[in-house]
NUSE-70387 format. One line per 3 residues: number of its first residue (from 1); for each residue y, x, z of N, C-alpha, C. Coordinates in steps of 0.001 Angstrom, whole numbers, plus 500000, padded with zeros to 6 digits. Atoms other than C-alpha are relative to their C-alpha. Last residue first. Layout:
NUM = Y:X:Z:Y:X:Z:Y:X:Z  ... .
***
This chain:
111 = 499660:498808:498696:485444:528992:496361:498592:499706:500726  498798:500458:498968:483874:526769:493275:499739:500776:500922  499886:499045:498407:481553:527881:490251:501299:499361:500731 .
108 = 499552:498789:500044:480950:525385:487631:499785:500626:501000  499941:499813:500855:479497:522181:486995:500121:501673:499632  501292:499629:500333:477822:521449:490536:500262:500611:498473 .
105 = 500530:498678:499542:481578:522030:491412:498620:500407:499723  501442:499863:499331:482625:518800:489762:499769:501018:500191  501161:499778:500722:486161:518788:488233:498612:500486:501111 .
102 = 501056:499204:498948:488730:516777:490254:498291:500359:498951  499371:498585:499850:491573:515693:488139:498734:500705:500161  500310:499686:501628:490193:511952:487461:500187:501695:499774 .
99 = 501939:499510:500040:490747:511953:491125:499085:500095:498976  499998:499031:499402:494802:512118:490560:497816:500310:500168  500352:498132:501010:494265:510125:487377:500100:500869:501280 .
96 = 501221:499120:501086:492648:507565:489301:500409:501161:499232  501116:499679:499242:495178:506918:492311:498832:500855:499256  499423:498418:499690:498147:506716:489926:498861:500496:500869 .
93 = 500460:498750:500704:495939:504228:487639:500643:501288:500759  501818:499514:500411:494858:502300:490708:500351:501234:499227  500323:499202:499165:498984:502395:491970:498222:499975:499698 .
90 = 499589:499114:500013:500010:500888:488833:499831:501009:501110  500748:499717:501106:497408:497963:488553:500911:501763:500207  501398:499558:499234:498243:497111:492480:499576:500906:498536 .
87 = 500439:498525:499360:502058:497502:491136:498641:500263:500422  499590:498842:500792:501686:495094:488277:499928:500642:501106  500823:499578:500641:499338:492522:490632:500521:501091:499432 .
84 = 498991:500045:501184:501891:492106:493529:498741:500507:499264  499911:498562:501053:499172:491421:496048:500967:499782:498711  501672:500053:500505:499803:487958:498071:500511:501195:499292 .
81 = 499916:498997:501054:502392:486673:500518:498633:499734:499240  501362:499917:500358:503595:483276:501965:499489:501409:498982  499778:499310:500912:506542:482877:504130:498466:500323:499555 .
78 = 501508:499170:500100:506648:479448:505879:500081:501507:499337  499707:498893:498977:509928:478105:507475:499065:500834:499579  499565:500580:498397:510785:476318:504060:499726:501162:501299 .
75 = 500218:501292:500207:508837:477878:501279:500256:499033:501495  500034:500294:499042:509302:481638:500827:500192:498342:499733  499517:501103:500331:507397:483377:498649:500564:499682:501251 .
72 = 500441:501129:499209:506021:487013:499366:501179:499041:499301  498946:500951:500234:505018:490076:497338:499914:498734:500692  499761:501392:499561:502809:492404:498376:501268:499547:499549 .
69 = 501346:500668:500023:502344:496498:496924:499549:498415:500219  500514:500813:500986:506078:496551:496065:498467:499804:500191  500705:499015:501037:506754:499719:498415:499516:499029:498777 .
66 = 498879:499103:500730:509371:497858:500302:499274:500753:498780  498887:500260:500952:506801:495107:500669:501015:500818:500056  501158:500304:501297:503958:496841:502229:500892:499571:498827 .
63 = 500508:498758:500864:506396:498419:504687:499635:499890:499111  498464:498917:500653:507865:494966:505512:499869:501375:499433  499507:500823:500950:504345:493138:506210:501152:501049:498785 .
60 = 501097:499582:501115:503667:496240:508223:500170:499235:499091  499917:499283:500238:506592:494997:510608:499209:501037:498847  498700:500157:500980:506204:491307:510507:500068:501705:499644 .
57 = 500662:500732:501750:502521:491822:511497:501127:500431:498872  500791:499458:500396:504082:493701:514612:499718:499892:498770  499079:498826:500317:507016:491204:515168:499066:501272:499585 .
54 = 499426:500441:501408:504171:488447:515143:500922:501186:499787  498938:501277:499761:502050:490175:517912:500954:499469:498805  499036:498932:499159:498363:491600:516837:501140:499004:500195 .
51 = 499809:499645:498447:495383:490188:516539:501000:500484:500242  499993:498703:499244:494860:490694:513333:500167:500036:501088  500970:499661:501213:493419:487142:511558:500077:501417:500824 .
48 = 501059:500600:499303:495636:485251:514064:498804:500644:499564  500212:499494:498453:498720:487184:512896:498863:499955:500701  500111:498465:499739:497993:487497:509485:500039:499860:501182 .
45 = 501343:499784:500513:497273:483500:509341:499727:501230:500515  500444:500689:499001:501180:483158:510586:498041:500052:499959  499680:499352:498470:502346:484976:508093:499113:499884:500650 .
42 = 498821:500499:498791:500875:482575:505544:500191:500758:501218  500029:500415:498348:498412:483995:503057:501402:499433:500621  498635:499938:499679:497616:484816:499447:499672:499475:501219 .
39 = 499408:500356:501312:494296:485648:497584:501594:499457:499910  499516:500825:500468:492095:485374:500210:501246:499630:499286  501438:501115:499763:489787:488107:500247:500601:498785:499672 .
36 = 501152:499830:501138:492518:490553:498335:498924:499037:500381  499708:500326:501103:495148:489613:501004:499144:499627:498901  499823:501371:499661:492710:490030:504061:501040:499224:498809 .
33 = 501304:501060:499901:491968:493109:503005:499848:498781:499923  500601:499650:501539:495714:494363:502251:498333:499439:499630  498990:500772:500673:496499:493289:505649:499534:499908:498600 .
30 = 501022:500820:499516:493027:495301:507129:501422:498681:498981  501102:500025:500397:495130:498454:505319:498742:498597:500126  499132:500375:501738:498544:497455:506632:498274:500358:499336 .
27 = 499772:501236:500238:496554:497344:510222:500270:499587:498709  501442:500965:500001:494412:500569:509780:500631:498890:499834  499768:500732:498833:497773:502738:508854:498739:499184:500081 .
24 = 500340:499237:499003:497811:505173:506323:499702:499138:501324  501753:500069:499743:497436:502829:503191:499875:500757:501406  499732:501721:500267:501801:502385:502800:497843:499880:500757 .
21 = 499373:500203:498478:501501:506383:503502:499779:498615:500367  500843:499736:498873:499403:506595:500600:500267:500008:501571  501663:501657:500133:501586:504217:498513:498756:500902:501361 .
18 = 499674:500950:499370:504445:506860:499786:499297:498664:500213  499882:499742:498106:502804:510067:499159:500288:498523:500656  501342:499626:499675:501690:509036:495516:500430:499737:501275 .
15 = 500711:501526:500181:505437:507806:494894:498541:499994:500193  499382:500346:499269:506472:511791:495815:499589:498398:500373  500322:498928:499245:504103:513493:493553:500818:498497:501419 .
12 = 501354:500508:499989:504671:511238:490820:499590:500356:501268  499914:501102:499321:508587:512190:491639:498558:499054:499749  500166:500502:500839:507427:515885:491585:500448:498365:500012 .
9 = 500877:500421:500412:508028:517669:494787:500545:499128:498525  500995:498645:500295:510614:520268:495927:499001:499147:499338  499654:499904:501837:513086:517123:495811:499435:501409:499815 .
6 = 500653:500698:501153:510867:515807:499011:500620:500142:498575  501274:499284:500411:511823:518639:500995:499557:498830:499328  500924:500237:499141:515309:518027:500935:498381:499861:499353 .
3 = 500929:501347:500550:517734:519937:499262:499304:499525:501157  501334:499850:500423:520293:521657:500767:499378:499138:499411  500934:500394:499756:524154:520751:500417:498649:500195:499693 .
***
């Protein structure tokens, strides 16, 4: 059996790509902004906030939950979501590590 394309890259590169993919849709960015602003929410609040259909919001929440950026708790018929602080800090470190590798071209030669 041949290699999948993801096998050509490191675990860190694949993880960073998955996280970047989650941030690649404006609805998911809006969800993250809303959760950061409110520090918790109910799914119905997101439908009103985003102006998207309930199934669409649920799909975006599932994408974010699948990679661990958000976590949810079920209370009766309602699900409350919030940022997962552990995963959020891991993501911060991941992006900072890659951004910190950049050498300012004004300090030396660049192409």
